[in-house]
Backbone bond lengths (Angstrom), bond angles and torsions (degrees), N, CA, C in turn:
res aa  C-N    CA-C-N  psi(-1)  N-CA   C-N-CA  omega(-1)  CA-C   N-CA-C  phi
1 X - - - 1.475 - - 1.522 109.00 -
2 X 1.332 116.46 130.70 1.457 120.48 179.46 1.518 109.72 -79.53
3 X 1.318 115.54 148.43 1.455 122.03 178.83 1.529 108.35 -106.99
4 X 1.325 117.03 124.80 1.457 122.20 179.71 1.518 108.97 -91.10
5 X 1.328 116.40 121.73 1.467 120.50 -179.90 1.526 110.47 -68.08
6 X 1.329 115.05 148.02 1.453 120.30 176.56 1.529 108.97 -70.23
7 X 1.322 116.83 123.16 1.454 121.87 -178.46 1.523 108.48 -119.38
8 X 1.317 116.07 126.12 1.457 120.37 -179.84 1.522 109.81 -133.08
9 X 1.314 115.32 141.92 1.457 122.25 174.23 1.520 107.81 -125.28
10 X 1.320 116.01 126.09 1.461 121.54 179.51 1.519 109.20 -111.31
11 X 1.325 116.27 131.48 1.463 122.14 177.30 1.518 108.22 -122.06
12 X 1.336 115.94 125.89 1.457 121.33 -176.66 1.526 108.94 -130.57
13 X 1.315 117.09 120.10 1.464 120.99 172.90 1.523 107.86 -79.18
14 X 1.334 116.89 122.29 1.457 120.01 -175.96 1.532 110.52 -68.32
15 X 1.323 117.28 132.84 1.472 120.64 -179.77 1.524 111.26 -85.09
16 X 1.330 115.06 165.96 1.455 121.16 171.67 1.508 114.79 71.69
17 X 1.327 118.16 22.62 1.461 120.30 179.07 1.527 108.85 -80.48
18 X 1.325 118.16 120.58 1.475 120.21 -177.74 1.524 111.01 -78.19
19 X 1.321 115.89 169.75 1.458 120.30 171.54 1.531 108.05 -66.22
20 X 1.331 115.94 127.27 1.457 121.16 -173.30 1.523 110.01 -85.26
21 X 1.329 115.02 140.29 1.459 121.69 177.94 1.521 109.45 -123.66
22 X 1.343 117.83 160.50 1.466 120.64 179.39 1.531 111.80 -53.59
23 X 1.321 114.94 133.95 1.455 120.75 178.89 1.512 114.66 91.92
24 X 1.334 118.25 -9.22 1.464 120.08 179.54 1.529 110.62 -64.03
25 X 1.328 115.81 143.54 1.469 123.42 179.08 1.532 108.06 -88.98
26 X 1.329 116.93 103.52 1.461 119.82 -174.71 1.525 112.31 -67.73
27 X 1.326 117.71 -31.10 1.471 119.04 178.02 1.527 110.18 -61.52
28 X 1.333 117.15 -43.13 1.464 120.39 177.80 1.522 111.05 -66.33
29 X 1.339 116.95 -38.37 1.464 120.82 176.45 1.521 110.47 -60.33
30 X 1.327 116.83 -41.55 1.471 121.38 179.80 1.523 110.48 -64.98
31 X 1.326 117.08 -45.03 1.465 120.24 179.91 1.532 110.27 -61.35
32 X 1.328 117.30 -40.44 1.469 120.17 177.17 1.524 111.11 -64.51
33 X 1.346 116.54 -38.12 1.460 119.84 177.38 1.521 112.05 -65.37
34 X 1.320 116.43 -38.60 1.466 120.49 175.72 1.525 110.29 -63.04
35 X 1.337 116.91 -42.47 1.471 120.84 178.46 1.524 110.90 -61.20
36 X 1.356 116.20 -41.93 1.472 120.05 178.41 1.526 111.04 -59.51
37 X 1.325 116.01 -35.11 1.468 120.61 -177.82 1.523 112.77 -88.04
38 X 1.341 116.86 -1.63 1.456 119.84 -177.58 1.518 112.63 69.20
39 X 1.327 116.24 33.80 1.457 121.57 -176.07 1.519 110.90 -120.93
40 X 1.316 115.79 159.98 1.456 122.08 168.13 1.514 107.91 -135.64
41 X 1.316 115.81 152.77 1.464 119.78 -179.38 1.518 110.91 -67.78
42 X 1.343 115.20 141.09 1.450 122.22 175.36 1.523 108.86 -120.68
43 X 1.320 115.28 154.31 1.468 119.55 176.03 1.522 109.31 -56.70
44 X 1.338 116.82 134.02 1.453 121.35 -178.91 1.507 114.72 92.94
45 X 1.332 117.55 -7.39 1.468 120.12 175.66 1.528 110.14 -68.93
46 X 1.311 114.92 157.93 1.464 121.16 173.88 1.521 108.36 -133.30
47 X 1.321 115.71 144.54 1.456 122.32 176.32 1.516 109.52 -118.29
48 X 1.319 116.12 132.67 1.458 121.83 173.33 1.520 107.27 -109.33
49 X 1.336 115.57 124.62 1.459 122.46 -175.72 1.523 107.83 -121.41
50 X 1.307 117.53 127.95 1.462 119.07 -178.37 1.528 110.02 -68.00
51 X 1.313 115.29 143.28 1.467 120.47 -179.23 1.524 111.29 -60.79
52 X 1.329 116.08 -26.90 1.471 119.05 -176.01 1.514 111.56 -60.50
53 X 1.339 117.96 -45.38 1.461 118.14 -177.47 1.527 110.77 -76.54
54 X 1.336 117.25 -26.86 1.462 119.11 174.01 1.526 109.31 -66.10
55 X 1.332 116.76 -45.38 1.464 120.70 178.49 1.525 111.49 -61.06
56 X 1.320 116.99 -42.80 1.463 120.04 179.17 1.522 110.81 -61.97
57 X 1.321 116.36 -45.79 1.463 119.49 -178.15 1.519 111.14 -64.01
58 X 1.338 116.80 -29.67 1.464 121.22 -178.65 1.531 112.51 -92.17
59 X 1.326 116.91 4.21 1.458 120.26 175.43 1.512 115.13 71.95
60 X 1.340 117.34 31.77 1.467 120.74 -179.29 1.529 110.58 -85.67
61 X 1.318 115.69 47.61 1.458 123.92 -175.28 1.525 108.94 -108.57
62 X 1.345 115.89 131.00 1.461 120.12 -178.29 1.523 109.74 -127.65
63 X 1.328 115.31 136.64 1.452 121.95 175.09 1.529 108.23 -93.61
64 X 1.318 115.98 120.40 1.462 120.67 -176.30 1.520 112.28 -62.75
65 X 1.314 117.12 -23.82 1.463 119.28 179.01 1.526 111.90 -66.87
66 X 1.317 116.79 -16.56 1.460 121.40 -179.44 1.530 112.55 -101.57
67 X 1.337 117.44 6.28 1.464 122.15 -177.57 1.525 109.61 -101.74
68 X 1.321 116.46 125.31 1.462 121.94 177.45 1.532 109.06 -102.82
69 X 1.330 118.46 111.60 1.469 120.03 -177.09 1.531 112.02 -68.34
70 X 1.333 115.64 142.62 1.458 121.43 173.75 1.523 109.54 -80.24
71 X 1.309 117.03 171.43 1.461 120.54 178.32 1.532 110.57 -63.53
72 X 1.335 116.94 -36.66 1.465 119.76 177.15 1.522 110.18 -63.79
73 X 1.339 117.26 -43.37 1.459 120.68 179.88 1.528 110.89 -62.11
74 X 1.317 116.99 -40.08 1.465 120.73 179.15 1.526 110.30 -63.15
75 X 1.335 117.19 -42.50 1.466 120.75 -179.72 1.529 111.18 -66.75
76 X 1.341 116.83 -45.69 1.472 119.90 179.08 1.528 110.18 -64.50
77 X 1.327 116.90 -37.47 1.457 120.48 178.19 1.524 111.23 -62.90
78 X 1.320 116.17 -39.16 1.469 119.94 178.01 1.523 110.32 -62.88
79 X 1.341 116.82 -41.78 1.466 120.61 -178.02 1.525 112.56 -73.45
80 X 1.319 116.88 -29.99 1.462 120.56 -176.99 1.532 113.08 -100.81
81 X 1.347 116.42 -7.73 1.466 122.53 -178.81 1.536 110.88 61.99
82 X 1.313 116.07 37.62 1.455 121.76 179.28 1.519 110.79 -111.88
83 X 1.301 115.74 165.80 1.460 122.18 177.31 1.532 108.45 -65.01
84 X 1.328 119.24 120.89 1.467 120.49 -177.63 1.528 113.09 -60.65
85 X 1.312 118.06 -25.12 1.466 120.20 178.15 1.529 110.73 -70.63
86 X 1.344 115.72 -39.56 1.467 119.03 175.78 1.517 109.85 -67.67
87 X 1.335 116.69 -41.25 1.467 120.22 178.57 1.523 110.50 -59.80
88 X 1.316 117.35 -39.14 1.466 120.59 177.94 1.528 111.02 -58.82
89 X 1.324 117.12 -45.11 1.461 120.37 178.52 1.524 111.32 -67.30
90 X 1.333 116.88 -37.72 1.466 120.84 176.53 1.526 110.61 -58.76
91 X 1.329 116.07 -45.02 1.464 120.18 -179.91 1.524 111.58 -65.94
92 X 1.307 116.52 -38.61 1.468 119.67 178.32 1.525 111.46 -63.21
93 X 1.345 116.72 -32.67 1.457 121.52 -176.97 1.527 113.34 -89.74
94 X 1.324 117.96 2.87 1.468 119.99 -173.07 1.526 111.91 -120.48
95 X 1.325 114.51 159.14 1.461 121.68 171.72 1.518 110.96 -87.78
96 X 1.335 115.07 -35.15 1.458 119.52 -177.53 1.519 109.16 -164.82
97 X 1.328 116.22 158.93 1.455 121.94 171.57 1.523 108.04 -84.67
98 X 1.326 116.26 126.46 1.457 121.02 178.45 1.529 111.24 -87.32
99 X 1.331 116.92 -50.28 1.457 122.49 178.11 1.524 108.31 -148.32
100 X 1.327 115.81 146.67 1.453 118.10 171.59 1.516 109.36 -149.54
101 X 1.319 114.29 149.02 1.465 123.67 -178.69 1.526 105.76 -161.87
102 X 1.331 118.24 173.05 1.465 118.61 176.44 1.522 112.08 -51.55
103 X 1.321 115.91 123.16 1.465 124.47 178.91 1.526 114.19 69.79
104 X 1.321 117.19 12.61 1.470 121.40 -179.96 1.523 109.25 -134.80
105 X 1.347 115.66 130.33 1.460 120.90 174.70 1.525 107.70 -144.36
106 X 1.325 115.88 103.93 1.465 122.75 -177.90 1.523 108.10 -108.45
107 X 1.318 116.13 129.09 1.460 120.36 -176.41 1.523 110.62 -129.43
108 X 1.341 114.21 160.36 1.455 119.16 164.25 1.524 106.68 -87.89
109 X 1.311 115.89 114.49 1.456 121.67 -177.97 1.520 110.33 -65.23
110 X 1.305 116.96 156.05 1.465 121.16 179.76 1.528 111.40 -60.43
111 X 1.365 117.93 -22.69 1.461 120.74 177.23 1.520 112.47 -79.25
112 X 1.342 117.55 -17.09 1.453 120.42 175.27 1.515 115.96 123.80
113 X 1.337 118.68 -26.18 1.456 119.73 -177.82 1.530 110.62 -83.05
114 X 1.336 115.40 164.74 1.457 121.99 178.20 1.527 108.49 -105.86
115 X 1.333 116.95 129.01 1.464 120.29 -178.00 1.523 109.88 -155.24
116 X 1.303 115.18 167.11 1.461 120.83 176.51 1.526 109.85 -75.09
117 X 1.322 115.92 133.85 1.471 122.98 171.41 1.526 113.80 58.15
118 X 1.332 117.59 26.52 1.471 122.36 -179.77 1.530 112.23 54.09
119 X 1.336 115.70 28.63 1.456 119.95 177.91 1.514 114.68 74.70
120 X 1.330 118.45 7.81 1.470 121.82 -178.98 1.532 108.91 -75.39
121 X 1.328 115.50 135.18 1.457 120.06 -169.91 1.524 110.57 -135.68
122 X 1.327 115.53 148.94 1.460 121.80 173.65 1.521 112.43 -117.24
123 X 1.330 117.94 -7.23 1.458 120.43 -178.52 1.529 110.48 -81.48
124 X 1.315 115.53 143.30 1.463 123.10 177.21 1.527 113.58 56.90
125 X 1.340 116.66 27.91 1.462 119.78 174.63 1.530 109.11 -87.60
126 X 1.347 115.75 -43.73 1.455 120.63 170.70 1.511 115.83 73.55
127 X 1.335 117.94 22.79 1.459 120.07 -177.65 1.528 112.53 -122.64
128 X 1.327 116.49 17.78 1.452 120.24 178.75 1.518 112.34 115.89
129 X 1.339 115.59 160.86 1.456 121.71 -175.10 1.525 112.97 -66.20
130 X 1.326 117.62 -25.55 1.458 121.03 -176.52 1.525 113.48 -97.43
131 X 1.310 116.98 15.53 1.465 120.78 -178.29 1.522 109.62 -110.55
132 X 1.340 116.15 132.30 1.458 121.84 178.87 1.524 109.02 -125.90
133 X 1.325 114.60 162.10 1.454 121.39 -177.59 1.521 109.16 -120.84
134 X 1.331 116.37 128.54 1.457 122.09 175.95 1.526 109.54 -98.32
135 X 1.311 116.40 158.65 1.457 120.21 178.39 1.529 110.47 -68.39
136 X 1.333 117.55 159.17 1.469 119.99 177.42 1.523 111.54 -54.74
137 X 1.323 116.03 151.35 1.466 120.60 180.00 1.515 110.75 -62.35
138 X 1.332 117.71 -44.19 1.472 122.65 -178.47 1.521 108.26 -141.38
139 X 1.340 118.20 86.73 1.463 120.34 -174.75 1.529 113.82 -62.11
140 X 1.336 118.64 -33.00 1.465 119.64 176.39 1.525 110.55 -62.16
141 X 1.328 116.79 -43.14 1.458 120.60 177.82 1.522 110.62 -66.38
142 X 1.325 117.23 -38.44 1.463 120.76 177.37 1.526 110.54 -60.60
143 X 1.327 116.87 -44.30 1.462 121.16 179.03 1.525 110.79 -63.14
144 X 1.321 116.39 -42.77 1.465 120.81 179.01 1.525 110.78 -62.31
145 X 1.326 117.07 -42.81 1.462 120.81 -178.49 1.526 111.09 -65.05
146 X 1.330 117.63 -44.65 1.464 121.28 179.16 1.527 110.14 -62.54
147 X 1.324 116.67 -41.88 1.467 120.68 179.36 1.525 111.15 -61.83
148 X 1.319 116.59 -45.21 1.466 120.69 179.81 1.515 111.17 -63.51
149 X 1.331 116.95 -42.82 1.467 120.35 179.42 1.524 111.53 -64.44
150 X 1.335 116.94 -37.99 1.463 119.95 176.62 1.523 110.73 -64.32
151 X 1.328 116.41 -36.01 1.455 119.36 176.15 1.514 111.75 -61.44
152 X 1.334 116.90 -41.17 1.471 120.90 178.51 1.533 110.91 -65.61
153 X 1.342 116.65 -37.94 1.462 120.52 -174.84 1.528 113.28 -81.10
154 X 1.329 117.13 -32.40 1.473 120.42 -170.93 1.522 114.21 -120.76
155 X 1.322 117.66 -15.31 1.460 120.05 -174.54 1.511 113.48 84.09
156 X 1.337 118.19 -0.14 1.465 123.04 179.78 1.524 108.55 -126.62
157 X 1.320 116.42 130.59 1.467 121.36 174.61 1.528 108.25 -104.91
158 X 1.332 118.06 100.83 1.463 120.41 -177.92 1.525 110.83 -78.75
159 X 1.307 115.69 166.42 1.453 119.21 165.74 1.511 108.74 -67.27
160 X 1.326 117.26 142.39 1.464 121.16 -178.66 1.522 109.42 -129.43
161 X 1.319 115.46 131.05 1.463 122.55 173.55 1.521 108.21 -123.34
162 X 1.316 116.28 128.49 1.468 121.36 170.56 1.519 106.70 -97.78
163 X 1.321 116.34 123.03 1.465 121.25 -171.28 1.520 111.93 -109.60
164 X 1.326 113.54 155.11 1.461 121.25 172.79 1.522 106.74 -141.86
165 X 1.308 116.79 163.20 1.466 121.24 178.23 1.525 109.58 -100.81
166 X 1.319 116.03 125.69 1.462 121.15 -179.97 1.523 110.41 -125.78
167 X 1.320 115.37 146.63 1.452 120.76 167.88 1.521 109.89 -85.49
168 X 1.322 116.32 174.03 1.467 121.20 179.66 1.517 108.95 -131.14
169 X 1.336 118.48 145.21 1.458 119.57 -172.35 1.519 114.56 -67.79
170 X 1.345 118.27 -26.02 1.461 119.55 -173.83 1.527 113.18 -115.94
171 X 1.325 117.01 7.59 1.460 120.24 179.47 1.523 109.14 -140.59
172 X 1.314 116.58 146.98 1.453 121.72 178.64 1.525 110.08 -79.77
173 X 1.327 115.89 152.67 1.452 121.06 172.39 1.513 113.85 92.62
174 X 1.332 114.87 147.05 1.455 121.12 176.58 1.525 110.98 -86.77
175 X 1.326 115.59 152.70 1.461 121.80 172.57 1.527 108.42 -134.91
176 X 1.319 116.38 162.12 1.448 120.52 175.65 1.512 110.71 -79.25
177 X 1.318 116.71 137.02 1.460 121.83 175.62 1.523 108.40 -131.59
178 X 1.327 115.63 159.16 1.463 121.52 179.33 1.520 109.37 -92.06
179 X 1.334 116.25 123.91 1.466 119.39 173.34 1.528 111.00 -111.02
180 X 1.339 116.27 -6.46 1.456 121.58 174.81 1.513 108.97 -146.64
181 X 1.338 116.87 138.44 1.465 121.25 -178.02 1.523 108.89 -141.94
182 X 1.337 116.16 141.72 1.463 121.00 172.90 1.526 109.28 -152.46
183 X 1.327 116.12 138.73 1.454 121.12 173.29 1.507 116.01 76.16
184 X 1.312 117.91 10.51 1.462 122.48 178.84 1.524 108.51 -157.47
185 X 1.323 118.33 163.82 1.464 118.88 -177.19 1.523 112.71 -73.11
186 X 1.315 116.13 144.93 1.458 121.37 168.04 1.523 109.62 -85.52
187 X 1.321 115.55 -39.76 1.462 122.86 177.55 1.526 109.15 -121.23
188 X 1.328 116.45 146.69 1.463 121.67 171.79 1.516 107.49 -123.10
189 X 1.327 115.65 116.11 1.460 122.39 -176.88 1.529 109.23 -88.48
190 X 1.315 116.22 111.76 1.464 121.91 -178.89 1.524 112.81 -96.11
191 X 1.313 117.59 1.33 1.461 120.39 -179.13 1.525 110.53 -61.73
192 X 1.320 114.66 135.26 1.456 121.09 -178.08 1.511 113.62 96.48
193 X 1.345 117.70 -17.47 1.460 119.96 177.28 1.523 110.21 -81.71
194 X 1.315 118.33 152.36 1.468 120.32 179.46 1.522 111.60 -83.90
195 X 1.339 116.41 150.91 1.454 119.46 170.03 1.532 108.78 -85.53
196 X 1.335 118.05 -169.64 1.465 121.55 -177.09 1.523 112.95 -58.54
197 X 1.331 115.93 -25.47 1.463 119.88 -174.50 1.527 112.30 -108.59
198 X 1.344 115.62 13.98 1.447 119.58 175.68 1.513 115.20 86.57
199 X 1.316 117.33 0.87 1.457 119.75 179.24 1.523 109.90 -77.24
200 X 1.322 116.98 133.57 1.449 121.64 -176.79 1.523 111.19 -73.90
201 X 1.330 115.87 129.99 1.459 120.51 177.38 1.527 109.31 -71.45
202 X 1.316 116.35 135.07 1.468 121.20 -174.35 1.531 113.31 -107.61
203 X 1.324 117.72 -33.72 1.469 119.41 -171.68 1.532 113.59 -131.23
204 X 1.325 118.46 5.57 1.461 121.20 -171.89 1.533 111.68 -78.80
205 X 1.323 115.79 111.52 1.458 123.18 173.38 1.524 107.16 -128.66
206 X 1.331 117.12 121.58 1.461 121.13 -178.17 1.525 110.75 -85.80
207 X 1.317 115.72 136.52 1.463 120.57 168.59 1.523 107.92 -82.07
208 X 1.336 114.59 72.67 1.468 121.38 -166.09 1.527 112.53 -59.59
209 X 1.317 117.23 -49.90 1.469 119.47 -177.16 1.526 111.64 -64.34
210 X 1.330 117.50 -33.06 1.466 119.99 176.01 1.520 110.46 -65.54
211 X 1.331 117.36 -39.69 1.461 119.96 178.32 1.528 110.87 -65.54
212 X 1.316 116.32 -38.57 1.464 120.34 176.40 1.527 110.18 -62.94
213 X 1.338 116.41 -45.00 1.464 120.54 179.81 1.524 111.14 -61.52
214 X 1.325 117.12 -42.86 1.467 119.69 -178.65 1.522 111.74 -68.42
215 X 1.331 116.89 -35.67 1.468 119.59 175.59 1.521 110.43 -58.71
216 X 1.320 116.28 -47.75 1.465 120.11 -179.80 1.516 111.79 -66.91
217 X 1.340 117.20 -30.51 1.459 121.15 -177.49 1.529 112.12 -63.11
218 X 1.331 117.03 -22.53 1.460 119.99 175.12 1.528 110.93 -62.42
219 X 1.328 117.01 -26.40 1.459 121.33 179.20 1.525 112.46 -99.05
220 X 1.331 117.28 -40.26 1.470 118.72 -177.49 1.514 111.54 -67.06
221 X 1.342 117.37 -37.47 1.457 120.91 -179.08 1.513 111.52 67.32
222 X 1.341 115.94 -172.42 1.460 121.35 -178.27 1.525 112.77 -134.95
223 X 1.325 116.99 3.41 1.471 119.78 -176.37 1.531 109.70 -111.70
224 X 1.347 116.61 -115.86 1.465 120.13 -173.83 1.526 112.49 -104.69
225 X 1.346 116.65 24.35 1.462 119.24 -175.16 1.531 112.88 -65.02
226 X 1.336 117.87 -37.59 1.455 120.70 179.99 1.515 113.04 66.81
227 X 1.345 116.45 38.58 1.472 120.33 179.78 1.541 109.00 -127.37
228 X 1.323 118.42 74.84 1.467 120.34 -170.27 1.518 115.78 -86.09
229 X 1.337 117.91 -3.68 1.470 120.60 -177.61 1.521 108.68 -131.96
230 X 1.339 116.12 127.06 1.463 121.24 -178.18 1.528 109.35 -126.16
231 X 1.324 115.30 131.68 1.461 122.31 174.16 1.521 108.63 -94.47
232 X 1.332 116.57 127.10 1.464 121.96 174.75 1.523 108.16 -112.26
233 X 1.314 115.31 127.73 1.473 121.11 -178.19 1.528 108.98 -127.37
234 X 1.334 115.76 130.33 1.457 120.47 178.79 1.512 114.11 106.30
235 X 1.331 118.20 9.87 1.462 121.14 -179.11 1.528 112.59 -67.39
236 X 1.341 116.96 -34.82 1.461 121.32 -177.89 1.525 111.41 54.59
237 X 1.339 115.66 49.77 1.456 120.17 -176.50 1.529 111.41 -78.98
238 X 1.336 116.64 152.83 1.463 120.31 -179.92 1.530 111.31 -63.42
239 X 1.307 115.33 153.99 1.473 121.06 179.67 1.520 109.13 -79.47
240 X 1.311 115.36 83.02 1.461 122.16 177.93 1.523 108.73 -136.31
241 X 1.308 116.12 149.49 1.455 120.41 177.81 1.523 108.58 -110.90
242 X 1.339 115.10 83.63 1.453 120.05 -176.51 1.515 112.34 -83.53
243 X 1.319 114.91 175.78 1.464 123.27 176.08 1.522 107.82 -135.48
244 X 1.307 116.19 151.51 1.460 119.20 179.32 1.516 111.62 -62.79
245 X 1.329 117.08 -30.50 1.467 118.78 179.89 1.518 111.76 -62.37
246 X 1.345 117.62 -19.55 1.465 120.40 176.40 1.529 111.74 -63.90
247 X 1.331 116.52 -22.08 1.462 121.43 -174.30 1.527 113.41 -81.64
248 X 1.332 117.60 -15.86 1.454 119.55 -171.22 1.524 110.45 -86.29
249 X 1.313 114.83 124.69 1.461 120.54 -178.51 1.531 110.00 -68.04
250 X 1.309 115.90 135.96 1.464 120.13 -179.25 1.532 109.90 -70.12
251 X 1.335 117.68 149.88 1.475 120.89 -176.91 1.521 113.43 -55.61
252 X 1.334 118.18 -35.98 1.468 120.05 -177.83 1.526 112.58 -70.17
253 X 1.335 116.91 -15.71 1.460 120.66 177.99 1.534 112.07 -107.70
254 X 1.306 116.87 4.37 1.458 121.31 -178.06 1.533 108.77 -99.80
255 X 1.331 115.24 110.97 1.472 119.89 -176.32 1.518 112.90 -91.83
256 X 1.340 118.11 -0.36 1.455 120.24 -172.51 1.513 114.27 -118.68
257 X 1.322 118.48 -22.94 1.455 120.41 -172.81 1.516 110.82 -61.90
């Protein structure tokens, strides 16, 4: 008879996280949140940080009153019934428009993933009706920097995932996805491993960092929860240094874009 080991995963939303402003040191904010919770980082821990506070700390804030729409933005805005100033920023942040319709504008972001409005958001920005927030310039680099700074402050470099909320073309509802990864795998390749009955897995590759992001999203939420940083303990992730860009399907393998 086989013995199944006890497996536990603990998820803790760090308390006492203040409203983030441009220039804030997120590593120090995280350490203070750990202190509030009576916790310290352990080897193998992972932190999920919402892209919103990373963007705020990096000053990715734009005032729409200072945005001059291009002729293309005006035309797309007319077709989508959106603010042409927001459309202008969406176009600047994208490689191409994937789909558009009234009240819908889906683009391939300059980082490679496909999302609504190039990830530009007005919720929980808190700086006025004409202020929007863009995603970090390089979320993988942001994750790496936060991880390194935490190592200097605590002696432990945890896995770090920067998360965002994305919709999906064939399913309702948003889920958390990883747009930045450091110190842990983005993908876990299970090909070659046996299943319960000894059959070799042929095509199983886990979107590991996305699953981590979605787990944390159950706590961070998307409304007024105010819980932008989640500690995950017990993941037992492989020793790999992945990047979020590993998750994006190449155009030659994408049958739907």
